[in-house]
N, C-alpha and C positions, 0 to 999 in steps of 0.2 A: 503492501497501500503507501502512497509517495504522502511523503508528510511536506504541506505546503503552509510554514506560515508567514501568518505580513503581518508589517510592521511599516505602519505610516511613518513614524522620522530617519527610517533607513531609504533614500530615494535611490533609485536607479546610477551605478557612479559606472566609467571607461575609465581606464588604465592604457595610456597609449607607449610602445616605448621604441625610443628612434634609435640611429647608432651615436646619435648625439647626447640622445639622453630620455627621459621620462617625465611625460606626464600626468594629471589627473582632472580631470569635469565630472561635474554635475548633468547628468539630461533631463530634462523637463520631464513633465509627468504628461503631456501628450506629443511625445517627437517620436520620429518614427523609424523603422530604420534608414529612411531616406534620409534623414537628418543627421541620422549617424553620419550619413556615406559622407556628405557632404562638407560637417564637420571634418571628419578623417583628408577630406584634400585638401582641406585649406590646412590643415595640421601639418600633410603630406608638402606640400609648396613652403612655407614656413621654415621646416628643418630637415631642406631639398634631399627628400629621399620617400619612399613610400614606409611607414609604419614598422620594424619586423614583429611585433608581437602588442595582438588587443586582447583586450581584456575588457568583460561588460558583464558584472553587475546589476543586469534587473531589480528592481520590486516584486515583490506577487500583487499579483493582480485580486483586487479583490470581487474580482469575478467568480475568478478561481476558487473562492475561499466559500461563499454563493452557491453554489456548483453543488455544493457537497448538502 
């Protein structure tokens, strides 16, 4: 059984590693994967290259909790 814990205090967070360093940022509650891709493209231009690693921690959706 999948146990999903919903915590409103923990928003979605993205950590991106480039060859010259890493950075983290929060995703807005209504962000889409298209928004994330756009942000990663802008960051890649600033860091002169593509990310070498991306970690996305998504906040649990309340709809999943309510489905039980």
